[in-house]
PAMAR-903507 format. One record per residue (C-alpha): residue in three letters; x, y, z. Coordinates in steps of 0.25 Angstrom, whole numbers, padded with zeros to 4 digits, always signed. Layout:
% PAMAR-903507
ALAXYZ ...
***
This chain:
% PAMAR-903507
GLY-0174+0154-0007 PHE-0171+0142+0002 ARG-0173+0141+0018 GLY-0161+0139+0026 TYR-0160+0123+0031 LEU-0152+0120+0043 GLN-0151+0107+0049 THR-0144+0104+0063 GLY-0141+0090+0070 ILE-0132+0084+0059 GLU-0124+0075+0064 LEU-0110+0070+0057 GLN-0105+0057+0058 VAL-0093+0049+0055 GLY-0095+0044+0040 SER-0110+0047+0040 ASN-0115+0057+0027 PRO-0130+0060+0033 VAL-0140+0064+0023 VAL-0145+0081+0027 PRO-0158+0081+0020 VAL-0158+0098+0016 VAL-0171+0103+0014 LEU-0171+0118+0007 GLY-0184+0123+0007 VAL-0189+0136+0000 GLY-0190+0147+0008 GLN-0184+0162+0012 VAL-0170+0164+0014 SER-0174+0167+0029 GLU-0181+0154+0033 SER-0173+0143+0037 ILE-0175+0128+0043 GLN-0167+0123+0054 VAL-0168+0107+0056 GLN-0161+0100+0067 ALA-0160+0084+0064 SER-0148+0072+0062 PRO-0147+0068+0049 THR-0154+0054+0046 SER-0146+0041+0049 VAL-0150+0038+0034 GLU-0136+0035+0026 THR-0138+0037+0013 ARG-0123+0040+0009 SER-0115+0029+0013 ALA-0113+0016+0007 GLY-0111+0007+0021 VAL-0118+0004+0032 GLY-0116+0012+0042 THR-0117+0016+0057 VAL-0114+0030+0065 ILE-0114+0028+0080 GLU-0114+0043+0087 THR-0108+0050+0096 GLN-0119+0047+0107 ARG-0119+0032+0105 ILE-0104+0032+0105 LEU-0102+0039+0118 ASP-0114+0034+0126 LEU-0116+0017+0122 PRO-0109+0008+0131 LEU-0099+0003+0121 ASN-0092-0008+0130 GLY-0078-0004+0133 ARG-0082+0010+0126 GLN-0076+0004+0114 ALA-0082+0012+0102 THR-0081-0002+0091 ASP-0093-0007+0099 LEU-0100+0003+0090 ILE-0098-0005+0076 THR-0105-0018+0084 LEU-0115-0009+0088 SER-0118-0005+0073 GLY-0124-0019+0069 LEU-0117-0027+0059 ALA-0105-0030+0067 ILE-0100-0041+0077 GLN-0087-0040+0085 THR-0078-0051+0084 GLY-0068-0049+0093 ALA-0058-0038+0098 ALA-0044-0036+0092 PRO-0035-0046+0095 GLN-0024-0047+0106 TYR-0012-0042+0099 SER-0019-0031+0095 MET-0025-0016+0102 PRO-0038-0019+0112 GLY-0050-0011+0106 GLY-0051-0016+0091 VAL-0063-0026+0089 ASN-0066-0035+0079 ILE-0079-0032+0073 SER-0088-0039+0061 VAL-0094-0030+0053 ALA-0107-0033+0043 GLY-0100-0047+0041 GLY-0084-0041+0038 MET-0071-0046+0046 SER-0070-0042+0058 TYR-0057-0031+0056 SER-0063-0025+0044 ILE-0068-0013+0050 GLN-0061+0000+0048 TYR-0059+0010+0058 ASN-0058+0025+0056 LEU-0058+0035+0065 ASP-0058+0049+0062 GLY-0056+0046+0047 VAL-0044+0036+0049 PRO-0041+0022+0050 HIS-0042+0019+0066 LEU-0039+0002+0065 ASP-0029-0007+0070 THR-0024-0013+0056 TYR-0016-0022+0064 ASP-0028-0030+0069 GLY-0040-0024+0060 THR-0048-0018+0073 ASN-0049-0005+0077 MET-0040+0005+0083 PRO-0046+0009+0096 LEU-0058+0019+0094 PRO-0060+0031+0102 PHE-0069+0030+0115 PRO-0083+0034+0114 ASP-0081+0047+0120 ALA-0070+0051+0109 LEU-0079+0045+0096 GLN-0087+0055+0090 GLU-0093+0046+0080 PHE-0092+0031+0074 LYS-0098+0025+0062 LEU-0096+0010+0057 VAL-0100+0008+0042 THR-0101-0007+0036 SER-0104-0014+0023 SER-0102-0006+0011 GLN-0094+0006+0016 ASP-0091+0020+0008 ALA-0077+0020+0000 SER-0071+0026+0009 ASN-0071+0016+0021 GLY-0060+0005+0017 GLY-0049-0003+0023 HIS-0059-0012+0030 SER-0072-0019+0023 ALA-0082-0023+0035 ALA-0085-0007+0041 SER-0078+0006+0043 VAL-0079+0013+0057 ASN-0078+0027+0056 SER-0077+0035+0069 VAL-0072+0049+0075 THR-0066+0054+0087 LYS-0071+0065+0094 SER-0066+0078+0091 GLY-0066+0092+0101 SER-0075+0104+0096 ASN-0077+0120+0101 SER-0081+0116+0115 PHE-0076+0105+0126 HIS-0083+0092+0127 GLY-0077+0080+0136 ASP-0082+0070+0145 LEU-0077+0060+0156 PHE-0082+0045+0158 GLU-0079+0032+0166 PHE-0084+0019+0163 ILE-0082+0008+0175 ARG-0084-0006+0172 ASN-0081-0016+0185 GLY-0083-0030+0189 ALA-0091-0027+0202 LEU-0103-0023+0193 ASN-0101-0036+0184 GLY-0106-0050+0186 ARG-0094-0060+0188 ASP-0092-0071+0177 PHE-0098-0082+0178 PHE-0086-0092+0180 ALA-0077-0080+0186 THR-0073-0082+0201 ARG-0074-0067+0203 ASP-0079-0054+0194 ASP-0069-0048+0184 GLN-0065-0038+0193 LEU-0067-0029+0180 LYS-0063-0014+0182 ARG-0063-0006+0172 ASN-0063+0009+0169 GLN-0065+0018+0158 PHE-0063+0033+0159 GLY-0058+0045+0151 GLY-0064+0058+0144 VAL-0064+0067+0132 LEU-0063+0082+0129 GLY-0063+0089+0117 GLY-0064+0103+0114 PRO-0057+0118+0108 ILE-0041+0117+0106 ARG-0045+0131+0098 LYS-0060+0135+0095 ASP-0066+0131+0082 LYS-0052+0125+0078 LEU-0045+0115+0087 PHE-0051+0105+0095 PHE-0046+0094+0103 PHE-0053+0080+0109 VAL-0047+0071+0119 GLY-0051+0059+0126 TYR-0046+0048+0137 GLN-0052+0035+0139 GLY-0045+0024+0148 THR-0049+0011+0152 THR-0045+0003+0164 THR-0048-0014+0166 ARG-0045-0021+0177 GLN-0051-0034+0177 THR-0047-0049+0183 PRO-0056-0059+0178 SER-0058-0072+0182 ALA-0067-0080+0173 GLN-0057-0087+0165 THR-0056-0103+0167 GLU-0044-0109+0165 PHE-0038-0124+0169 VAL-0025-0125+0175 PRO-0017-0138+0181 THR-0022-0143+0194 PRO-0011-0148+0205 PRO-0015-0162+0202 MET-0012-0160+0187 LEU+0002-0156+0190 THR+0005-0170+0195 GLY-0002-0175+0184 ASP-0015-0181+0191 PHE-0028-0176+0183 THR-0037-0184+0189 GLN-0046-0173+0196 TYR-0042-0166+0184 VAL-0052-0177+0175 ALA-0061-0182+0188 ALA-0066-0167+0188 GLY-0070-0168+0174 CYS-0061-0158+0168 THR-0059-0168+0156 ASN-0073-0171+0156 GLY-0071-0184+0160 VAL-0058-0187+0150 ASN-0045-0193+0156 LEU-0033-0189+0152 ARG-0025-0197+0140 ALA-0011-0201+0142 PRO+0000-0197+0148 PHE-0012-0197+0159 VAL-0016-0209+0165 ASN-0028-0210+0173 ASN-0027-0193+0173 GLN-0012-0193+0178 VAL+0000-0191+0174 SER+0014-0194+0180 GLN+0021-0181+0183 SER+0033-0183+0175 LEU+0025-0183+0162 LEU+0020-0168+0166 SER+0027-0157+0159 PRO+0037-0149+0168 ALA+0034-0135+0161 ALA+0018-0137+0162 ILE+0020-0141+0177 ASN+0026-0126+0178 ILE+0016-0121+0170 ALA+0005-0126+0178 LYS+0012-0123+0192 ARG+0013-0106+0186 LEU-0003-0109+0185 PRO-0015-0105+0194 GLN-0018-0115+0202 THR-0033-0121+0204 THR-0038-0133+0213 ASN-0049-0136+0203 PRO-0047-0150+0197 CYS-0049-0144+0184 GLY-0039-0134+0184 ARG-0050-0122+0184 MET-0046-0109+0187 THR-0054-0097+0183 THR-0044-0083+0181 GLY-0043-0071+0171 ALA-0033-0064+0167 PRO-0034-0048+0175 LEU-0036-0037+0166 HIS-0027-0024+0169 GLU-0031-0015+0156 ASP-0030+0000+0153 ARG-0033+0007+0141 LEU-0034+0022+0136 GLN-0038+0030+0124 VAL-0033+0043+0121 PRO-0040+0051+0108 ILE-0036+0065+0105 ARG-0041+0073+0094 LEU-0039+0088+0088 ASP-0047+0094+0078 TYR-0041+0108+0072 GLN-0051+0116+0061 LEU-0041+0121+0051 SER-0052+0129+0044 GLU-0067+0128+0040 LYS-0063+0117+0029 GLN-0052+0109+0036 ASN-0050+0103+0050 ILE-0040+0093+0056 PHE-0038+0082+0065 GLY-0031+0074+0074 ARG-0035+0063+0083 TYR-0025+0053+0091 ILE-0030+0040+0097 ALA-0023+0032+0109 SER-0028+0020+0115 ARG-0019+0010+0125 VAL-0022-0002+0131 ASP-0013-0008+0142 THR-0016-0020+0149 ARG-0008-0029+0159 VAL-0004-0041+0158 PRO-0013-0050+0166 TYR-0001-0057+0172 THR+0004-0046+0178 LEU-0009-0045+0184 ALA-0011-0060+0188 PRO+0002-0065+0188 ASN-0002-0077+0198 ASP-0010-0082+0187 LEU-0003-0086+0175 LEU-0016-0088+0167 ALA-0016-0073+0166 THR-0005-0074+0155 GLY-0015-0081+0145 GLY-0026-0072+0149 GLN-0041-0075+0150 GLY-0053-0070+0144 ALA-0056-0059+0137 SER-0048-0049+0145 GLN-0036-0054+0143 PRO-0035-0066+0134 ASN-0021-0067+0132 GLY-0015-0063+0145 ASN-0005-0051+0140 GLY-0007-0035+0140 THR-0009-0025+0132 ASP-0001-0013+0131 ASP-0007-0005+0116 LEU-0009+0008+0110 SER-0018+0012+0100 GLN-0014+0027+0094 SER-0021+0032+0081 LEU-0019+0046+0076 ALA-0027+0052+0064 ILE-0026+0067+0059 GLY-0036+0072+0049 HIS-0039+0083+0039 THR-0052+0087+0034 TYR-0053+0098+0024 LEU-0067+0106+0017 ILE-0061+0108+0004 SER-0076+0112-0001 SER-0088+0113+0003 ASN-0090+0099-0005 THR-0076+0091-0003 VAL-0069+0087+0010 ASN-0056+0080+0011 ALA-0051+0073+0023 PHE-0038+0068+0026 ARG-0034+0058+0038 VAL-0020+0053+0043 SER-0019+0044+0053 GLY-0010+0033+0061 ASN-0015+0021+0072 ARG-0005+0013+0079 VAL-0008+0001+0088 ALA+0003-0003+0096 VAL+0001-0019+0104 TRP+0008-0023+0114 ASN+0003-0035+0123 PRO+0013-0039+0134 GLY+0012-0054+0139 ALA+0012-0060+0152 ARG+0027-0064+0158 PHE+0026-0077+0167 PHE+0037-0088+0162 ASN+0040-0093+0149 THR+0041-0108+0143 GLN+0054-0110+0147 ASP+0051-0105+0162 VAL+0042-0117+0164 GLY+0051-0128+0156 ILE+0046-0127+0143 ASN+0058-0129+0134 SER+0054-0117+0122 PHE+0060-0104+0119 ASP+0051-0090+0123 TYR+0053-0077+0115 LEU+0046-0071+0128 SER+0050-0071+0141 LYS+0039-0077+0153 TYR+0031-0080+0143 MET+0023-0092+0138 THR+0009-0095+0131 LEU+0002-0109+0135 SER-0012-0113+0131 VAL-0018-0126+0138 GLN-0032-0127+0130 GLY-0043-0127+0139 ALA-0034-0124+0151 PHE-0026-0113+0152 THR-0016-0101+0145 ILE-0004-0094+0149 GLY+0002-0084+0140 GLY-0005-0074+0132 GLY-0005-0081+0117 TYR-0003-0073+0106 SER-0004-0059+0109 SER+0005-0057+0120 ASN+0020-0051+0120 LEU+0013-0042+0106 TYR+0016-0031+0101 ALA+0010-0025+0088 ARG+0011-0010+0082 ALA+0001-0008+0072 THR+0001+0006+0065 ASN-0005+0013+0053 PHE-0006+0026+0048 GLY-0013+0034+0035 ALA-0020+0043+0028 ASN-0034+0045+0022 ASP-0040+0056+0013 ASP-0054+0057+0010 VAL-0061+0069+0002 THR-0076+0070-0002 MET-0083+0079-0009 ILE-0097+0082-0014 ARG-0100+0085-0026 GLY-0115+0087-0030 SER-0122+0074-0028 HIS-0110+0066-0026 GLN-0099+0066-0012 LEU-0088+0061-0017 ALA-0076+0053-0007 PHE-0063+0050-0010 GLY-0051+0046-0001 VAL-0039+0038+0002 ASN-0032+0031+0012 ALA-0018+0024+0016 MET-0013+0018+0029 ARG+0000+0011+0032 SER-0001+0001+0043 LEU+0011-0006+0051 LEU+0012-0017+0059 ASN+0023-0022+0068 GLY+0022-0032+0082 LEU+0028-0044+0087 ALA+0020-0056+0095 ASN+0024-0065+0103 SER+0012-0074+0099 PHE+0019-0089+0101 SER+0033-0085+0104 GLN+0033-0092+0117 GLY+0026-0103+0111 TYR+0010-0105+0114 PHE+0010-0119+0120 THR-0005-0125+0118 VAL-0009-0137+0127 THR-0022-0145+0122 ALA-0028-0156+0129 ALA-0022-0167+0115 VAL-0014-0175+0124 THR-0021-0179+0138 GLY-0033-0174+0136 ALA-0033-0164+0145 SER-0025-0148+0142 LEU-0019-0147+0156 GLY-0015-0163+0154 ASP-0009-0159+0142 PHE-0001-0147+0148 LEU+0005-0155+0160 THR+0010-0164+0152 GLY+0016-0153+0143 ASN+0008-0160+0131 VAL+0007-0146+0121 ALA-0002-0148+0108 GLN+0004-0135+0100 LEU+0015-0126+0103 ARG+0016-0112+0095 GLN+0029-0105+0095 GLN+0035-0094+0086 SER+0042-0083+0085 PRO+0038-0068+0088 SER+0028-0063+0078 PRO+0031-0050+0073 VAL+0023-0043+0063 ASN+0027-0031+0054 LEU+0021-0025+0044 THR+0015-0015+0036 GLN+0001-0012+0026 ASN-0003-0001+0017 TYR-0017+0003+0016 PHE-0023+0012+0007 GLY-0037+0014+0000 ALA-0044+0025-0008 TYR-0059+0027-0011 ALA-0068+0035-0019 GLN-0083+0038-0016 ASP-0095+0044-0022 THR-0109+0047-0014 TRP-0119+0051-0025 LYS-0133+0055-0021 ALA-0138+0053-0035 THR-0152+0056-0031 SER-0159+0063-0019 LYS-0162+0049-0014 LEU-0150+0040-0020 THR-0135+0040-0015 VAL-0125+0032-0020 THR-0111+0030-0014 TYR-0102+0024-0023 GLY-0087+0022-0022 LEU-0073+0014-0024 ARG-0062+0010-0014 TRP-0048+0006-0016 ASN-0043-0003-0004 PRO-0030-0009-0010 PHE-0023-0020-0001 PHE-0008-0019+0003 PRO-0005-0030+0011 MET+0003-0029+0024 SER+0020-0029+0021 PHE+0029-0036+0033 LYS+0041-0026+0035 GLN+0051-0038+0037 GLY+0045-0047+0024 ASP+0043-0059+0036 VAL+0031-0063+0027 TYR+0028-0075+0018 THR+0017-0082+0009 PHE+0016-0097+0006 SER+0009-0105-0006 ARG+0008-0119-0006 ALA+0009-0120-0022 ARG+0023-0114-0019 PHE+0024-0125-0007 TYR+0020-0136-0018 ALA+0030-0132-0029 GLY+0040-0131-0018 ALA+0043-0115-0022 VAL+0051-0109-0010 SER+0055-0095-0006 LYS+0068-0087-0013 VAL+0068-0079+0001 ILE+0067-0089+0010 PRO+0071-0103+0003 THR+0071-0111+0016 ALA+0056-0110+0017 PRO+0046-0119+0014 PRO+0041-0119-0001 GLY+0028-0109-0002 PHE+0035-0097+0005 THR+0037-0086+0001 TYR+0043-0072+0007 PRO+0046-0057+0004 GLY+0056-0058-0008 ASP+0050-0069-0016 PRO+0045-0066-0028 GLU+0032-0071-0025 PHE+0030-0062-0012 HIS+0023-0050-0011 GLY+0032-0039-0005 LYS+0033-0041+0011 SER+0019-0043+0011 GLY+0016-0056+0003 LEU+0002-0052+0000 ASP-0004-0045-0012 SER-0009-0031-0013 HIS-0023-0028-0018 TRP-0026-0016-0026 ARG-0039-0020-0031 ASN-0047-0018-0018 LEU-0058-0010-0024 GLU-0069-0006-0016 PRO-0082-0001-0023 ARG-0094+0004-0013 LEU-0107+0007-0016 GLY-0119+0012-0007 ILE-0134+0017-0012 ALA-0143+0025-0003 TRP-0157+0028-0006 ASP-0166+0037+0001 PRO-0178+0034-0004 PHE-0188+0047+0000 GLY-0176+0055-0001 ASP-0176+0060+0015 GLY-0164+0054+0019 LYS-0172+0046+0029 THR-0170+0032+0021 ALA-0159+0025+0014 ILE-0160+0014+0006 ARG-0146+0009+0005 ALA-0137-0001-0002 GLY-0121-0003-0002 ALA-0110-0012-0009 GLY-0095-0011-0006 ILE-0082-0020-0007 ALA-0071-0017+0003 TYR-0059-0024+0006 ASP-0053-0030+0020 PHE-0037-0030+0025 MET-0034-0040+0035 ARG-0028-0035+0049 GLN-0013-0036+0050 ASP-0013-0044+0061 LEU-0014-0056+0053 HIS+0001-0055+0050 TRP+0006-0058+0063 ASN+0010-0073+0061 THR+0016-0069+0045 GLU+0030-0065+0050 SER+0031-0076+0061 ALA+0031-0086+0054 ALA+0044-0094+0047 PRO+0053-0091+0043 PHE+0053-0076+0049 ARG+0048-0082+0063 LEU+0045-0097+0067 ALA+0033-0103+0072 VAL+0030-0117+0077 VAL+0019-0124+0081 ARG+0020-0138+0088 SER+0010-0148+0093 GLY+0012-0160+0102 ILE+0023-0155+0111 LYS+0028-0155+0124 LEU+0028-0142+0134 ASP+0042-0145+0138 ASP+0048-0147+0127 PRO+0040-0140+0115 TRP+0051-0141+0105 THR+0055-0156+0107 GLY+0055-0163+0093 PHE+0056-0149+0087 PRO+0067-0150+0075 GLY+0077-0142+0080 GLY+0071-0139+0094 ASN+0065-0127+0097 PRO+0065-0116+0086 PHE+0064-0104+0094 PRO+0069-0093+0095 TYR+0069-0091+0080 SER+0075-0082+0072 TYR+0074-0077+0057 ASP+0084-0070+0049 SER+0079-0063+0036 ALA+0093-0062+0030 HIS+0093-0078+0030 PRO+0081-0081+0029 VAL+0078-0097+0033 PHE+0066-0104+0036 PRO+0066-0113+0048 ASN+0066-0127+0049 VAL+0053-0126+0058 PRO+0042-0137+0055 PHE+0028-0135+0053 SER+0026-0117+0055 SER+0015-0110+0054 TYR+0014-0100+0043 LEU+0004-0090+0038 PRO+0005-0086+0024 ILE-0004-0075+0015 PRO-0007-0077+0002 ALA-0001-0067-0007 ASP-0015-0065-0013 MET-0024-0063-0002 LYS-0034-0055-0007 THR-0041-0043+0001 THR-0053-0046+0010 LYS-0065-0042+0000 GLN-0078-0036+0007 TYR-0091-0035-0002 SER-0103-0027+0007 TRP-0116-0023+0004 ASN-0128-0018+0011 PHE-0143-0011+0010 GLY-0150-0004+0018 ILE-0161+0005+0024 GLN-0161+0017+0033 ARG-0173+0025+0037 GLN-0172+0038+0048 PHE-0186+0036+0051 THR-0185+0049+0061 PRO-0174+0057+0063 ASN-0170+0048+0076 LEU-0175+0033+0072 PHE-0166+0027+0061 ALA-0166+0012+0056 SER-0160+0005+0046 ALA-0157-0010+0039 THR-0147-0014+0030 TYR-0141-0026+0024 VAL-0126-0029+0024 GLY-0119-0039+0017 THR-0105-0042+0017 GLU-0094-0052+0010 LEU-0081-0054+0012 ASN-0072-0060+0003 HIS-0055-0065+0005 VAL-0057-0064+0020 TRP-0043-0067+0024 ASN-0043-0082+0030 ALA-0032-0093+0032 ILE-0031-0107+0024 GLU-0022-0117+0028 LEU-0012-0121+0017 ASN-0005-0132+0027 PRO-0015-0141+0034 ALA-0013-0154+0039 GLN-0019-0167+0032 LEU-0025-0179+0036 LEU-0016-0190+0033 PRO-0024-0198+0025 GLY-0025-0214+0031 VAL-0020-0212+0043 PRO-0030-0209+0058 SER-0031-0196+0065 PHE-0029-0193+0078 LEU-0032-0180+0083 VAL-0028-0183+0098 PRO-0019-0195+0097 THR-0015-0204+0107 PRO+0000-0208+0110 ALA-0001-0220+0101 GLN-0007-0212+0091 LEU+0005-0202+0091 ALA+0015-0211+0083 GLN+0005-0212+0071 CYS+0004-0196+0073 ALA+0019-0194+0072 ALA+0020-0205+0060 LEU+0009-0197+0053 ALA+0001-0209+0055 ALA-0010-0202+0058 ASN-0016-0188+0058 CYS-0014-0179+0073 PRO-0013-0167+0077 SER+0003-0171+0080 ASN+0006-0170+0065 VAL-0001-0160+0058 ASN+0011-0153+0054 GLN+0015-0167+0045 ARG+0003-0168+0039 ARG+0001-0153+0034 ALA-0003-0152+0019 LEU+0009-0146+0014 TYR+0020-0156+0024 LEU+0012-0168+0016 ALA+0016-0163+0004 ASN+0032-0159+0006 PRO+0035-0162+0020 ALA+0050-0157+0018 ALA+0046-0142+0013 ALA+0032-0141+0023 GLY+0038-0146+0035 ALA+0039-0130+0041 LEU+0025-0129+0036 GLY+0015-0130+0047 TYR+0002-0120+0045 LEU+0000-0113+0033 THR-0012-0104+0037 GLN-0013-0096+0024 TYR-0021-0086+0022 ASP-0031-0085+0014 ASP-0042-0073+0008 GLY-0055-0083+0005 GLY-0063-0081+0018 THR-0075-0075+0015 GLN-0088-0069+0023 ASN-0103-0066+0019 TYR-0111-0057+0029 HIS-0126-0053+0028 GLY-0132-0044+0039 LEU-0144-0035+0041 LEU-0144-0023+0050 LEU-0155-0016+0056 ASN-0154-0002+0063 THR-0160+0010+0069 SER-0158+0020+0078 TRP-0166+0031+0086 ARG-0162+0045+0094 LEU-0170+0050+0102 ARG-0166+0065+0102 GLN-0156+0066+0112 THR-0161+0054+0123 LEU-0160+0042+0115 ASN-0152+0035+0104 LEU-0155+0020+0101 ALA-0149+0012+0089 ALA-0149-0004+0085 ASN-0146-0012+0074 TYR-0148-0027+0072 THR-0140-0035+0064 TRP-0145-0049+0055 SER-0132-0055+0048 HIS-0125-0068+0045 CYS-0110-0068+0040 ILE-0104-0083+0033 GLY-0091-0083+0029 LEU-0076-0091+0031 PRO-0071-0090+0046 LEU-0059-0081+0048 ILE-0047-0088+0054 ALA-0036-0083+0065 LEU-0027-0075+0053 LEU-0016-0076+0063 THR-0015-0091+0067 PRO-0010-0103+0057 GLY-0017-0113+0058 ALA-0031-0106+0061 ASN-0036-0109+0046 TYR-0051-0110+0044 VAL-0053-0111+0031 HIS-0059-0124+0027 GLN-0049-0135+0023 ALA-0050-0148+0018 TYR-0042-0154+0029 GLN-0052-0148+0039 ASN-0067-0154+0035 ASN-0062-0165+0027 GLY-0068-0160+0014 PRO-0063-0150+0002 VAL-0057-0136+0005 ASN-0071-0127+0006 ARG-0072-0114+0013 ASN-0086-0115+0012 LEU-0085-0125+0022 ASP-0080-0114+0032 VAL-0090-0103+0030 GLY-0098-0099+0042 ASN-0103-0089+0051 CYS-0092-0077+0049 GLY-0081-0078+0060 GLY-0067-0083+0064 ALA-0062-0096+0067 GLN-0060-0101+0080 GLY-0047-0095+0086 GLY-0049-0084+0075 GLY-0051-0072+0081 VAL-0065-0071+0077 ALA-0073-0082+0082 PRO-0081-0091+0073 GLY-0095-0087+0069 ALA-0092-0072+0074 LEU-0096-0064+0065 ASP-0108-0070+0061 ARG-0119-0063+0071 ARG-0132-0065+0066 HIS-0141-0054+0075 ILE-0134-0041+0081 VAL-0142-0033+0089 ASN-0137-0020+0093 LEU-0145-0006+0102 THR-0138+0004+0107 LEU-0145+0016+0116 VAL-0141+0029+0122 TYR-0151+0036+0129 GLN-0150+0050+0135 THR-0158+0057+0146 PRO-0165+0069+0141 LYS-0163+0081+0147 PHE-0173+0083+0158 ALA-0182+0097+0163 GLY-0180+0096+0177 ARG-0168+0100+0183 ALA-0167+0089+0194 LEU-0171+0077+0183 ARG-0160+0085+0172 ALA-0149+0084+0181 ALA-0153+0070+0185 ALA-0157+0063+0171 THR-0152+0071+0161 GLY-0141+0067+0152 TRP-0139+0051+0155 THR-0137+0041+0145 LEU-0141+0027+0144 SER-0135+0019+0134 THR-0134+0003+0130 ILE-0130-0006+0120 TYR-0137-0020+0117 THR-0131-0030+0107 ALA-0135-0042+0104 ARG-0131-0054+0093 THR-0132-0068+0090 GLY-0120-0074+0094 GLN-0109-0081+0083 PRO-0110-0096+0077 LEU-0105-0105+0084 THR-0092-0114+0077 LEU-0086-0128+0083 PHE-0072-0130+0083 THR-0067-0143+0087 GLY-0055-0135+0094 LEU-0045-0147+0090 ASP-0037-0152+0076 ASN-0048-0162+0074 ALA-0044-0161+0057 LEU-0031-0164+0061 SER-0027-0150+0052 GLY-0018-0144+0061 PHE-0028-0132+0063 PHE-0029-0131+0077 GLY-0018-0124+0084 ASN-0027-0113+0094 THR-0037-0111+0085 GLY-0044-0124+0084 THR-0053-0120+0071 GLN-0057-0135+0067 ARG-0072-0135+0065 PRO-0081-0148+0067 ASN-0085-0157+0056 GLN-0102-0156+0054 VAL-0104-0169+0052 LEU-0120-0170+0053 ALA-0129-0165+0041 ASN-0139-0160+0050 THR-0133-0153+0063 ASP-0147-0148+0068 ALA-0155-0159+0069 PRO-0148-0172+0074 ASN-0143-0166+0084 LYS-0154-0158+0092 GLY-0153-0160+0104 LYS-0138-0165+0105 SER-0126-0158+0108 CYS-0119-0164+0097 ALA-0123-0175+0087 PRO-0116-0187+0085 ALA-0108-0189+0071 PRO-0114-0197+0061 
***
């Protein structure tokens, strides 16, 4: 017979398939072998590149803010590019993994989706004491992983057992322990307390178990490191002589209407003076002052889980997590500081408060049908409700501006390089994103094959209302006088953008199915192959407030049958050419093949040579449609340039067009010149990712593991944008970036190219002024973006009994592609155009380090980091022999995280509309041309090289 064999110490981790070599030796029936050891970390079954973070590191590592998403960047190949936008739930992060998009991680918690379909980020993950396991998989993944292409994060909440267990914790940060910011006048008075606990145990032994937790976080902070510039008392009388003499303009005198840096008080704007008198005062001749928006924030999270063992073969669980963020409006904490309404710094960049609630529910049933067949069924529901109340101080009419206000006691004004009041696009906004779904997975073992089949479906709903520009967003620059404070006090506004409140009401369906086989072809070779079907169903608008635009239809003079008063080129739901209430094609042929090969050359499970390849599709987040329903004729958006602050609608045809209303039963296109649009072509393709990897893994000892892996990624059909209606340079006439008063007449007569006649120089207006009078920006979504990534990941881990857990990884990578633009902003185009650099349309001229455009949410080059090093250490003191020493020194834990990475590449922007193309707004995306053939040698030792 054979000797009995028993191995203990096997730890099953989320999403992992450990190999446990069992040796049956010939011997007496009464003989047995008992082995206590963990399985190797060598992966011989999965096609992807994965990292498991075990319970000890989850709980003991000093994660910043105890955010579990930090574990992603600690795994290598990843870089965090930002946090969830201000109009979304705090706690979400944008992370690019292996060159993927920053919103392309599929988050799963307890086997169900745990992501915010609204902005593409994660829903709040359980705090470390409530999180059992965490695994990141990237590159070519198993066919069971889908929805997003760059990576998947699978995590599991803790559950109860037959014994009671729990803990209490508190973590403190205090400004008294921190160094003062160099520019601050005092310390930030930070007081941050994070406290809570967990408890788990049996309700009925061997049958019913519970787990519950609570974490609260209170933050109080009054920073004072933000520099602002406000008008001084002499400025309020029209005297800027001290301002210039103090070097505030670098020795440059102010232009007309200033004479000798002074202007008559009769030429000052009463509205500007009214606002300035409400600002904080300073005696600094430049108006410099240091301030900061106070932060008063309370967060909580409550996870609850129940597990019930129905029988030896069946169990069910239910899990609910609620997370809340409540932030006071900064102005209510500093009512004497009007600058607090605009927010300053990272704590409150938009000056608004928050009242956000995230809820997640999962119910699962696992059934061991037979000794070799398991079925797992899950249903889920997620909801994120966001409300961002803004400050209440005064509106435009209160200070003498002849304008219409959708909101009471609120306005937005930005004096560039000086100060800002009002919270911008995210204030006075609410959004509710809900999704619910179900998935079923079957795993069977048949001989040398492990077969897996599954299907998942989800429905998502989004409704919200933003007052992004409903008050009118006034932007003041230095265009007229040469100093932004001079332009402000004389009432010269560079741009006013106002639009009706922006709703979003849409639904979207998701579906996926897969089949996979893990085949033990020989004792040393394992092949994993599968196919996933991931069709794309576009977002559908409940009210039908959606449109498309075609330049070909415009030139042909084709008008809509639904709204015949609309300009040529537009189509709407009900038109023969339009697709339902979405305007986009569905894509049924999204097939995703996956392949992985693992070879164990020695047959002992300690070495693996692995290779994998696969295709995956990715879907855009839903917030790209924030401005879709806000366009004419459903809502009204107007951008005016070169106007006066006190009466911004002077000269506008018909006067102030607000308030605006739309009657869907009798649709009429408004007669408003040069409005902005964000059309989406019906044939937009789904973003497609090709992934491949090759690696070697070795378990040198039971405690020492190392691996080296090459990862490649190529993205096609990345959604970007292209402008259909750019301003053209009129031939044979001069161009003036800052025209003098004498040159303004030439601008008005189209005898010169100027910022003030951008709309009259737009391509469609020049082709047909009568038909294109309502067309300003036509920033159309485009699927021509690309991105390529190559990376090397070196990884090692060393565990020494129960005392030491050391892990380190190094990433060497390079990523190139087309920059991503701000998908929500008309005029934020970054794709190369003939008018941009005076050359032919050539996308390759814009290829560079992966990242975003200026003002696009992701910084230029931010995704391309050449070197990344991560090291984590957890050390627990052993149990000492002596009673006194054991009591004083046993059980202490020391943990640390070390991260080093290269900086992001530098991309230069002019900050002005130098091309006179109209692409400036508040994004400033224009780049200077390289005029030197050799940018290295000629200008060594010089900050700037002269033009040849």
